[in-house]
VOPAGU-2260 file (C-alpha; in pm, 1 decimal, decimal comma):
REM VOPAGU-2260
SITE   aa  ch    i         X         Y         Z
SITE  MET   A    0     -21,5      21,6      32,6
SITE  ARG   A    1      81,4     374,9       6,8
SITE  VAL   A    2      68,4     595,7     264,4
SITE  GLU   A    3     136,5     988,0     290,5
SITE  GLY   A    4     488,5    1019,9     499,0
SITE  PRO   A    5     439,1    1224,9     821,3
SITE  ARG   A    6     472,3    1568,8     679,6
SITE  TYR   A    7     439,3    1761,8    1002,0
SITE  THR   A    8     502,7    1637,9    1383,8
SITE  GLU   A    9     411,9    1797,7    1674,5
SITE  ARG   A   10     629,6    1698,8    2004,3
SITE  PHE   A   11     510,0    1731,1    2367,0
SITE  GLY   A   12     784,9    1622,4    2579,8
SITE  ALA   A   13     869,8    1281,0    2469,0
SITE  VAL   A   14     569,9    1219,2    2264,4
SITE  ARG   A   15     550,3    1236,9    1857,1
SITE  ILE   A   16     221,8    1310,8    1745,7
SITE  ASN   A   17     179,1    1272,4    1329,8
SITE  GLU   A   18     -37,2    1483,6    1176,1
SITE  VAL   A   19    -291,9    1304,1     965,5
SITE  GLN   A   20    -158,2    1038,0     700,6
SITE  LYS   A   21    -386,3     974,5     390,1
SITE  VAL   A   22    -374,3     645,6     251,3
SITE  LEU   A   23    -293,5     702,5     -80,7
SITE  GLU   A   24    -321,9     325,5    -271,9
SITE  LEU   A   25    -457,6      12,8     -87,3
SITE  ASP   A   26    -252,4    -242,0    -315,3
SITE  SER   A   27      44,3     -65,6    -439,1
SITE  GLY   A   28     165,1    -326,8    -682,1
SITE  ARG   A   29     482,8    -604,0    -688,1
SITE  ALA   A   30     756,5    -549,7    -487,2
SITE  ARG   A   31    1012,4    -364,3    -661,6
SITE  GLU   A   32    1336,1    -137,4    -618,0
SITE  LEU   A   33    1235,8     199,0    -568,8
SITE  THR   A   34    1358,5     490,7    -737,6
SITE  PRO   A   35    1578,2     768,7    -537,8
SITE  TYR   A   36    1379,8     954,7    -323,6
SITE  GLU   A   37    1060,5     789,3    -384,3
SITE  ASN   A   38     967,9     739,0     -12,3
SITE  VAL   A   39    1006,3    1087,3      55,3
SITE  ALA   A   40     669,2    1229,0      86,3
SITE  VAL   A   41     499,0     867,2      43,7
SITE  GLN   A   42     601,8     521,6     204,1
SITE  LYS   A   43     536,6     226,0     -27,0
SITE  ILE   A   44     457,9     -36,7     184,2
SITE  GLU   A   45     549,1    -388,8      50,5
SITE  GLU   A   46     295,5    -661,3     107,9
SITE  GLY   A   47     563,7    -884,5     270,1
SITE  ALA   A   48     608,3    -633,9     513,5
SITE  ILE   A   49     260,6    -602,1     598,4
SITE  LYS   A   50     226,3    -979,4     644,6
SITE  ASP   A   51     535,3    -957,9     911,6
SITE  PHE   A   52     358,9    -772,0    1151,8
SITE  GLU   A   53      25,2    -891,7    1066,9
SITE  GLU   A   54     196,9   -1238,2    1167,7
SITE  LYS   A   55     276,1   -1019,6    1559,9
SITE  MET   A   56     -71,8    -930,7    1579,9
SITE  VAL   A   57    -355,9    -992,8    1785,0
SITE  ILE   A   58    -688,1    -828,6    1658,9
SITE  VAL   A   59    -925,5    -784,1    1926,7
SITE  ILE   A   60   -1306,3    -770,2    1861,7
SITE  PRO   A   61   -1524,6    -642,0    2157,6
SITE  THR   A   62   -1885,8    -713,0    2137,9
SITE  LYS   A   63   -2215,0    -706,8    2326,2
SITE  ASP   A   64   -2493,1    -826,7    2159,4
SITE  GLU   A   65   -2398,2    -711,6    1833,3
SITE  LYS   A   66   -2590,8    -876,1    1541,1
SITE  LEU   A   67   -2383,4   -1238,4    1443,7
SITE  LYS   A   68   -2415,8   -1121,1    1076,6
SITE  LEU   A   69   -2218,3    -794,5    1199,8
SITE  LEU   A   70   -1943,2    -974,6    1421,3
SITE  GLU   A   71   -1890,3   -1275,4    1100,7
SITE  GLY   A   72   -1864,8    -977,2     825,1
SITE  VAL   A   73   -1560,6    -787,6    1080,6
SITE  ILE   A   74   -1367,2   -1144,7    1186,5
SITE  SER   A   75   -1404,0   -1209,9     763,7
SITE  GLY   A   76   -1230,1    -886,7     754,2
SITE  ILE   A   77    -918,5    -933,8     931,4
SITE  PRO   A   78    -616,1   -1053,5     742,2
SITE  HIS   A   79    -543,1   -1399,3     793,9
SITE  GLU   A   80    -206,5   -1370,0     948,0
SITE  CYS   A   81    -325,9   -1198,6    1223,4
SITE  LEU   A   82    -473,5   -1399,8    1550,1
SITE  ILE   A   83    -833,7   -1271,6    1650,0
SITE  LEU   A   84    -932,3   -1239,1    1983,3
SITE  VAL   A   85   -1276,8   -1193,7    2048,2
SITE  VAL   A   86   -1450,2   -1076,3    2414,9
SITE  SER   A   87   -1808,8   -1056,9    2413,0
SITE  ASN   A   88   -1978,6    -958,2    2750,0
SITE  SER   A   89   -2337,1   -1085,5    2553,7
SITE  GLN   A   90   -2627,7   -1187,3    2742,5
SITE  ARG   A   91   -2575,3   -1567,4    2854,8
SITE  LYS   A   92   -2916,3   -1594,2    3053,9
SITE  ARG   A   93   -3270,4   -1536,4    2877,4
SITE  ILE   A   94   -3111,2   -1595,9    2532,6
SITE  ASP   A   95   -2765,8   -1720,3    2565,5
SITE  ARG   A   96   -2600,1   -1532,3    2302,1
SITE  PHE   A   97   -2291,7   -1629,5    2376,2
SITE  LYS   A   98   -2330,0   -1965,4    2291,4
SITE  MET   A   99   -2438,5   -1821,4    1936,9
SITE  GLU   A  100   -2164,2   -1661,7    1870,2
SITE  GLN   A  101   -1939,2   -1937,5    1957,6
SITE  ASP   A  102   -2120,1   -2162,2    1665,5
SITE  THR   A  103   -2068,5   -1868,0    1461,7
SITE  LEU   A  104   -1699,4   -1826,0    1512,7
SITE  ARG   A  105   -1672,1   -2189,4    1554,5
SITE  GLN   A  106   -1828,4   -2228,7    1165,0
SITE  TYR   A  107   -1642,8   -1942,3     995,8
SITE  CYS   A  108   -1273,3   -2123,2    1147,9
SITE  HIS   A  109   -1439,5   -2459,7    1041,9
SITE  PHE   A  110   -1419,7   -2335,5     648,8
SITE  THR   A  111   -1092,6   -2077,1     671,0
SITE  ARG   A  112    -896,2   -2301,1     870,8
SITE  ARG   A  113    -791,9   -2016,1    1070,4
SITE  GLN   A  114    -709,2   -1973,1    1468,6
SITE  ALA   A  115    -970,5   -1768,3    1628,6
SITE  TYR   A  116   -1037,1   -1739,6    2034,5
SITE  LEU   A  117   -1366,0   -1649,6    2213,6
SITE  VAL   A  118   -1379,7   -1542,3    2575,1
SITE  HIS   A  119   -1664,0   -1409,3    2797,9
SITE  GLN   A  120   -1574,5   -1121,2    2966,5
SITE  LYS   A  121   -1717,1   -1303,3    3280,8
SITE  ASP   A  122   -1554,5   -1596,6    3225,2
SITE  PRO   A  123   -1481,7   -1697,1    3635,5
SITE  VAL   A  124   -1123,6   -1871,2    3513,5
SITE  LEU   A  125   -1049,0   -1520,1    3375,3
SITE  ALA   A  126   -1127,5   -1290,5    3717,5
SITE  LYS   A  127    -936,6   -1614,9    3867,8
SITE  ALA   A  128    -622,5   -1552,0    3662,7
SITE  LEU   A  129    -643,1   -1159,5    3678,7
SITE  ALA   A  130    -686,4   -1208,8    4040,6
SITE  GLY   A  131    -405,5   -1453,6    4104,7
SITE  ALA   A  132    -136,7   -1220,4    3902,9
SITE  GLY   A  133    -236,7    -927,2    4134,9
SITE  TYR   A  134    -498,1    -696,0    3922,3
SITE  ASN   A  135    -782,5    -691,5    4092,1
SITE  HIS   A  136    -894,0    -330,8    3945,5
SITE  ILE   A  137   -1134,2    -385,5    3713,5
SITE  ILE   A  138   -1275,6    -747,0    3933,5
SITE  ASP   A  139   -1594,5    -654,0    4058,6
SITE  GLN   A  140   -1771,8    -741,6    4401,2
SITE  ASP   A  141   -1943,3   -1078,6    4273,2
SITE  GLY   A  142   -1587,2   -1146,9    4158,0
SITE  LEU   A  143   -1602,0   -1128,4    3800,2
SITE  VAL   A  144   -1464,3    -850,4    3567,8
SITE  ARG   A  145   -1690,8    -514,1    3538,0
SITE  ASP   A  146   -1887,2    -461,6    3268,5
SITE  GLY   A  147   -1769,1    -231,5    3032,4
SITE  LYS   A  148   -1583,9    -214,5    2693,3
SITE  ALA   A  149   -1238,7     -99,6    2854,3
SITE  GLU   A  150   -1217,8    -388,9    3113,9
SITE  GLY   A  151   -1274,9    -635,7    2804,9
SITE  MET   A  152    -976,8    -451,8    2618,0
SITE  ILE   A  153    -760,0    -443,2    2992,8
SITE  ALA   A  154    -851,3    -824,1    2979,3
SITE  ALA   A  155    -746,8    -867,8    2588,5
SITE  ILE   A  156    -459,8    -745,5    2660,4
SITE  PHE   A  157    -312,4    -963,8    2916,8
SITE  ILE   A  158    -422,6   -1255,3    2719,7
SITE  ALA   A  159    -201,8   -1058,9    2434,5
SITE  MET   A  160     108,0   -1081,6    2636,9
SITE  MET   A  161       9,6   -1454,0    2741,1
SITE  MET   A  162      32,6   -1562,9    2366,3
SITE  LYS   A  163     385,2   -1371,3    2318,3
SITE  LYS   A  164     262,8   -1110,5    2065,7
SITE  ASP   A  165     399,2    -792,7    2024,0
SITE  TYR   A  166      99,2    -558,7    1867,5
SITE  ILE   A  167    -254,5    -501,2    1967,9
SITE  GLY   A  168    -527,0    -413,2    1763,0
SITE  PHE   A  169    -915,1    -334,3    1863,6
SITE  ILE   A  170   -1194,7    -283,7    1614,6
SITE  ASP   A  171   -1546,5    -242,6    1732,1
SITE  ALA   A  172   -1828,6    -495,3    1625,7
SITE  ASP   A  173   -2091,0    -262,7    1455,4
SITE  ASN   A  174   -1901,1    -217,8    1119,2
SITE  PHE   A  175   -2097,1    -287,7     824,2
SITE  SER   A  176   -1798,4    -300,2     616,4
SITE  PRO   A  177   -1578,9    -611,5     597,9
SITE  GLY   A  178   -1361,4    -422,5     334,6
SITE  ALA   A  179   -1290,4    -134,1     601,4
SITE  VAL   A  180   -1209,9    -391,9     861,5
SITE  TRP   A  181    -941,3    -491,0     680,5
SITE  GLU   A  182    -827,4    -142,4     559,5
SITE  TYR   A  183    -772,0     -88,2     921,3
SITE  VAL   A  184    -509,8    -372,0    1017,7
SITE  LYS   A  185    -315,8    -265,0     728,0
SITE  CYS   A  186    -338,2      78,9     847,0
SITE  TYR   A  187    -240,1     -63,8    1176,9
SITE  ALA   A  188      73,3    -244,3    1031,7
SITE  ALA   A  189     168,4      45,4     791,7
SITE  GLY   A  190     204,9     245,7    1104,9
SITE  PHE   A  191     422,5     -20,9    1299,5
SITE  TYR   A  192     648,1     -30,8     971,9
SITE  MET   A  193     652,3     343,6     973,1
SITE  SER   A  194     735,7     384,8    1337,1
SITE  ARG   A  195    1110,9     469,6    1515,3
SITE  SER   A  196    1010,1     356,1    1846,4
SITE  PRO   A  197     908,8      68,2    1977,9
SITE  TYR   A  198     664,0     232,1    2146,2
SITE  ALA   A  199     363,6     322,5    1910,3
SITE  MET   A  200      53,8     384,0    1861,4
SITE  ILE   A  201    -188,9     407,8    1543,8
SITE  ARG   A  202    -537,4     557,8    1524,2
SITE  ILE   A  203    -731,6     501,9    1264,6
SITE  ILE   A  204    -958,3     827,2    1158,6
SITE  TRP   A  205   -1224,5     739,5     911,2
SITE  ARG   A  206   -1205,2     905,8     537,4
SITE  TYR   A  207   -1610,3     940,5     587,1
SITE  LYS   A  208   -1892,2     887,1     816,7
SITE  PRO   A  209   -2224,1     855,5     617,2
SITE  LYS   A  210   -2566,2     927,2     712,4
SITE  PHE   A  211   -2831,4     746,6     564,0
SITE  GLY   A  212   -3182,6     965,1     503,8
SITE  GLU   A  213   -3312,9    1010,7     183,3
SITE  GLY   A  214   -2998,4    1023,0       2,3
SITE  VAL   A  215   -2632,2     915,7     166,8
SITE  TYR   A  216   -2442,3    1253,7     305,3
SITE  PHE   A  217   -2068,8    1155,5     341,9
SITE  ARG   A  218   -2019,8    1338,0     660,5
SITE  LYS   A  219   -1613,7    1396,7     778,3
SITE  TRP   A  220   -1667,3    1450,9    1147,1
SITE  GLY   A  221   -1829,2    1249,1    1399,6
SITE  ARG   A  222   -2008,2    1496,3    1673,1
SITE  VAL   A  223   -1844,6    1360,2    1951,7
SITE  SER   A  224   -1527,5    1350,5    1779,5
SITE  GLU   A  225   -1539,0    1722,6    1697,5
SITE  VAL   A  226   -1590,9    1851,5    2111,1
SITE  THR   A  227   -1347,0    1613,3    2220,8
SITE  ASN   A  228   -1058,8    1687,1    1963,5
SITE  ARG   A  229   -1094,6    2051,1    2064,0
SITE  CYS   A  230   -1034,1    2019,2    2416,0
SITE  MET   A  231    -794,0    1767,1    2375,6
SITE  ASN   A  232    -601,9    2025,1    2171,5
SITE  SER   A  233    -643,1    2315,4    2425,3
SITE  LEU   A  234    -479,5    2079,1    2700,7
SITE  ILE   A  235    -194,2    2021,0    2516,0
SITE  SER   A  236    -161,4    2386,0    2384,2
SITE  ILE   A  237    -198,8    2540,4    2660,0
SITE  ARG   A  238     115,7    2362,6    2812,5
SITE  THR   A  239     318,7    2442,6    2518,3
SITE  GLY   A  240     227,4    2762,9    2456,4
SITE  PHE   A  241     163,5    2709,3    2108,8
SITE  GLU   A  242    -210,4    2674,9    1964,5
SITE  THR   A  243    -271,0    2349,2    1788,0
SITE  ASP   A  244    -529,8    2126,5    1598,8
SITE  ILE   A  245    -293,2    1809,8    1595,2
SITE  VAL   A  246    -527,1    1563,9    1774,7
SITE  LYS   A  247    -826,4    1403,4    1538,6
SITE  THR   A  248    -843,1    1091,0    1670,2
SITE  SER   A  249    -929,2    1137,6    2047,6
SITE  ASN   A  250   -1213,2     839,6    2035,6
SITE  ALA   A  251   -1074,5     646,4    1803,7
SITE  GLY   A  252   -1221,1     316,7    1886,7
SITE  GLU   A  253   -1022,1     131,6    1575,2
SITE  HIS   A  254    -673,4     191,8    1717,2
SITE  ALA   A  255    -359,4     -38,6    1793,7
SITE  MET   A  256     -37,9     -11,1    2001,2
SITE  SER   A  257     277,8    -203,9    2067,1
SITE  LEU   A  258     224,4    -393,7    2369,8
SITE  LYS   A  259     530,5    -257,7    2535,7
SITE  LEU   A  260     310,2      79,4    2487,3
SITE  ALA   A  261     -16,5     -78,4    2656,3
SITE  GLY   A  262     183,8    -221,8    2958,0
SITE  LEU   A  263     242,8     133,3    3068,4
SITE  LEU   A  264     -68,5     317,9    2982,8
SITE  SER   A  265    -407,3     396,9    3245,1
SITE  TYR   A  266    -776,5     269,2    3122,5
SITE  ALA   A  267   -1041,0     445,1    3193,2
SITE  SER   A  268   -1368,1     280,2    3225,9
SITE  ARG   A  269   -1663,2     250,5    2958,1
SITE  PHE   A  270   -1662,6     469,2    2687,2
SITE  ALA   A  271   -1385,2     687,3    2782,0
SITE  VAL   A  272   -1091,4     455,6    2755,7
SITE  GLU   A  273    -961,6     603,5    2395,8
SITE  PRO   A  274    -926,6     953,7    2516,0
SITE  GLN   A  275    -801,9     816,1    2832,8
SITE  GLU   A  276    -484,7     630,8    2647,9
SITE  LEU   A  277    -400,6     966,7    2488,2
SITE  ILE   A  278    -436,7    1152,5    2857,4
SITE  SER   A  279    -208,8     875,0    2999,5
SITE  ILE   A  280      95,9     927,0    2718,1
SITE  PHE   A  281      51,1    1310,8    2736,4
SITE  GLU   A  282      41,4    1315,3    3143,6
SITE  ASP   A  283     347,3    1001,2    3157,0
SITE  PHE   A  284     559,2    1139,3    2895,2
SITE  GLY   A  285     495,9    1490,4    2777,2
SITE  GLY   A  286     758,9    1630,5    3011,6
SITE  VAL   A  287     525,9    1855,4    3262,3
SITE  MET   A  288     558,4    1574,9    3491,3
SITE  PRO   A  289     793,5    1296,9    3557,9
SITE  MET   A  290     878,7    1036,6    3297,7
SITE  ALA   A  291     668,6     702,4    3396,6
SITE  CYS   A  292     957,6     497,5    3213,8
SITE  LYS   A  293    1315,6     614,3    3130,3
SITE  THR   A  294    1324,6     367,8    2850,4
SITE  ALA   A  295     989,4     445,4    2666,9
SITE  ALA   A  296    1117,4     851,4    2723,8
SITE  LYS   A  297    1454,0     750,4    2571,2
SITE  HIS   A  298    1267,7     597,2    2235,4
SITE  GLY   A  299     985,2     808,3    2231,9
SITE  ILE   A  300     642,9     749,6    2216,7
SITE  GLU   A  301     520,4     763,4    1863,4
SITE  ILE   A  302     153,9     826,5    1780,6
SITE  PHE   A  303      16,9     766,9    1418,6
SITE  GLN   A  304    -357,6     934,1    1279,0
SITE  ILE   A  305    -400,8     743,4     899,4
SITE  GLU   A  306    -715,8     818,1     743,5
SITE  THR   A  307    -847,7     495,3     530,7
SITE  ARG   A  308    -988,8     506,1     168,8
SITE  ASN   A  309   -1282,4     343,4     331,0
SITE  PRO   A  310   -1595,9     489,7     501,8
SITE  HIS   A  311   -1706,6     377,3     808,6
SITE  LEU   A  312   -2059,3     259,2     790,3
SITE  HIS   A  313   -2193,8     123,5    1164,6
SITE  GLU   A  314   -2544,6     197,2    1345,2
SITE  ASP   A  315   -2681,8     519,4    1422,0
SITE  ARG   A  316   -2743,6     475,9    1831,0
SITE  GLY   A  317   -2889,2     773,2    1852,6
SITE  THR   A  318   -2877,2    1130,6    2087,8
SITE  GLU   A  319   -2868,6     948,9    2362,2
SITE  HIS   A  320   -2572,3     717,9    2286,5
SITE  LEU   A  321   -2359,7    1078,5    2202,0
SITE  LYS   A  322   -2417,7    1174,9    2559,7
SITE  ASP   A  323   -2305,7     831,7    2686,3
SITE  MET   A  324   -1983,5     876,9    2472,7
SITE  LEU   A  325   -1911,5    1251,8    2517,5
SITE  LEU   A  326   -1954,7    1295,3    2876,1
SITE  PRO   A  327   -1678,1    1044,2    3052,8
SITE  GLY   A  328   -1475,4    1114,9    2743,1
SITE  LEU   A  329   -1455,4    1492,4    2821,7
SITE  ALA   A  330   -1422,6    1370,3    3231,9
SITE  THR   A  331   -1112,8    1204,8    3121,5
SITE  ILE   A  332    -967,4    1561,6    3029,1
SITE  TYR   A  333   -1145,2    1745,2    3295,3
SITE  HIS   A  334    -992,0    1586,6    3594,0
SITE  SER   A  335    -646,8    1481,1    3408,7
SITE  ARG   A  336    -351,6    1649,7    3639,6
SITE  LEU   A  337    -234,3    1872,3    3321,4
SITE  CYS   A  338    -588,9    2043,6    3259,9
SITE  GLU   A  339    -570,6    2378,2    3370,2
SITE  LYS   A  340    -868,3    2620,8    3430,8
SITE  GLU   A  341    -900,7    2705,3    3075,9
SITE  THR   A  342    -926,3    2413,3    2928,7
SITE  LYS   A  343   -1165,1    2271,1    3228,9
SITE  GLU   A  344   -1398,3    2621,6    3171,4
SITE  LYS   A  345   -1384,2    2479,5    2771,0
SITE  VAL   A  346   -1502,6    2111,7    2888,2
SITE  LEU   A  347   -1796,3    2239,1    3115,3
SITE  ALA   A  348   -1919,0    2461,7    2815,8
SITE  GLU   A  349   -1958,4    2188,1    2588,2
SITE  LEU   A  350   -2112,4    1955,1    2816,0
SITE  LEU   A  351   -2374,7    2252,7    2901,6
SITE  GLN   A  352   -2451,1    2306,5    2527,9
SITE  GLN   A  353   -2475,2    1928,1    2472,4
SITE  ASN   A  354   -2745,4    1941,1    2746,0
SITE  ALA   A  355   -2500,0    1636,1    2924,0
SITE  ILE   A  356   -2422,6    1807,7    3317,5
SITE  ASN   A  357   -2680,9    2051,8    3472,9
SITE  PRO   A  358   -2560,4    2442,5    3565,2
SITE  GLY   A  359   -2277,2    2431,3    3843,8
SITE  GLU   A  360   -2220,6    2045,7    3802,1
SITE  GLU   A  361   -1866,6    1877,9    3725,6
SITE  PRO   A  362   -1825,6    1583,6    3514,5
SITE  PRO   A  363   -1821,2    1272,2    3741,3
SITE  MET   A  364   -1429,8    1122,5    3839,7
SITE  PRO   A  365   -1354,3     856,5    3569,3
SITE  GLN   A  366   -1280,6     521,3    3687,4
SITE  ILE   A  367    -904,1     481,5    3639,6
SITE  SER   A  368    -743,6     120,5    3590,1
SITE  PRO   A  369    -382,9     153,9    3650,5
SITE  PRO   A  370    -123,2      33,5    3368,0
SITE  PRO   A  371     -91,3    -367,9    3343,2
SITE  LYS   A  372     273,9    -333,2    3343,6
SITE  ASN   A  373     346,5    -515,4    3667,9
SITE  ILE   A  374     130,5    -824,1    3625,0
SITE  ASP   A  375     251,9   -1125,2    3724,3
SITE  ILE   A  376     214,8   -1295,2    3320,8
SITE  GLN   A  377     352,2   -1647,5    3466,3
SITE  LYS   A  378      65,9   -1647,0    3724,0
SITE  PHE   A  379    -197,6   -1519,2    3511,4
SITE  THR   A  380     -99,0   -1772,7    3211,4
SITE  LYS   A  381     -90,3   -2049,3    3427,3
SITE  VAL   A  382    -435,7   -2027,6    3494,3
SITE  MET   A  383    -543,8   -1906,2    3192,0
SITE  GLY   A  384    -327,1   -2093,3    2967,6
SITE  ARG   A  385    -466,8   -2398,5    3042,2
SITE  HIS   A  386    -803,9   -2279,2    3016,4
SITE  MET   A  387    -786,5   -2103,9    2618,2
SITE  GLU   A  388    -805,7   -2437,7    2456,2
SITE  SER   A  389   -1151,5   -2438,9    2528,4
SITE  CYS   A  390   -1214,2   -2059,2    2429,7
SITE  SER   A  391   -1076,1   -2191,8    2084,0
SITE  ALA   A  392   -1276,7   -2212,0    1755,9
SITE  LEU   A  393   -1069,1   -2459,1    1618,4
SITE  GLU   A  394   -1051,5   -2692,0    1908,3
SITE  GLY   A  395   -1273,1   -2555,9    2174,2
SITE  LYS   A  396   -1601,2   -2823,1    2254,4
C-alpha cells in the first residue's frame, strides 16, 4: 500500500504526534526496487512487510449482543495472518447470545482453517487469572470482571501478552464493511512499519462517516469527535504555549499499539477508554510531570493518525448514545493532572451546550485502572493458559 509520509510532527515532551496521513493506494503492486527519493513524501509499504507485522498482531473485537451477521463480517475482514480474539460480554441467561457467537465463530473457522479465540468477559477463570496475577482493579464485587468495553480491552491485553504477541489492535463489532476492517489492520501494520520507536500507537481516522436519509450524506466528522478533539488540543496548547489542532482521533475506537506501550498506560472505564489512552501518554511522557518509564522516554512515544479510503458504516444509535460517549470522554480531560482552568471551562461549556450536565455540575471522575506492566504474567498464564483451549474456535468443545 502507499501512505503519505509524516509531513508534520508535533512534539510534546517525549511524545511525537504525527499529522494525519492519508492512504493513497490500497494495493501498490508487486515488490520492486524503488527509485531514488520515491519514499520521501509517500511511503510504499510492501505486502511482505505488512504480513510480517500482521503475524505478530492480535486483533481484538469487543462485542456485546451485536448482530451475528455483523460480527461474522468483521471477522471475515481481518487478514489471515492475524490472531483473532473476540471478547464478548453478551447475555447468557434469557437468550444465550454467547453460545450463538461461539457457533458462528466455530463454523467460520472450520471453513477458513484459521485460529480464533472467544472469551466471555464474565468467565470466572478469567477473573481468577487476573486476581491471581495481582490485577484486581477490574474485578467487581461479584468476583467477576466488571461490565464495560475498557475492562474487556484490558483483559485482552493480558491474553495477548500471554500469547507472546508484539502488537494489539482493536476493532468495534458494529462495522458494516468487512473491506473497511481489512484496511484498518493494513493501516495498523503500516504504522508500526513506519514507527521509529517500539512504543507506538496507530489511531484510525475515517475518511467519511456516512449518514443515511433520503440520500447518503458523507459526513467528515462525528459530533463527539469534534468536541473531544477541541478540548484535547486545548489541553496540549496551553501546556506548550502554541495553539494546535494536531489531535484528530481522540475517540478512535479503531486503534492499535505495541504491547510495550499498552503495558504502560492507564485505562478509563467504558466509553472513556480511548481519550484516556492519550491522556495517560501526555501525563506520563509529556515532560510536564516526571517520566513514567525512562526506557520508553528515551525511545519516544510515537502516535500515528491514518485516514482510510473506506468510509465507516455503522449503526446509528441515536443522540442519547452520543451523550453517553461525550460525558466520560471529556471527563478524562477535565480531571487530568494536566488540565488547567481554561481547558476546564471549555469542557464545562461543551457539556452544558450538549445538555450532558446541569449548570453548576462537574463531570464525574472517571474510574481509572492502573497500567498492566506490573502483572505477574506467569501466574496469569498458569491459570488462563490451560483454559484457552476451550475458548478456541478450532479446538474448543
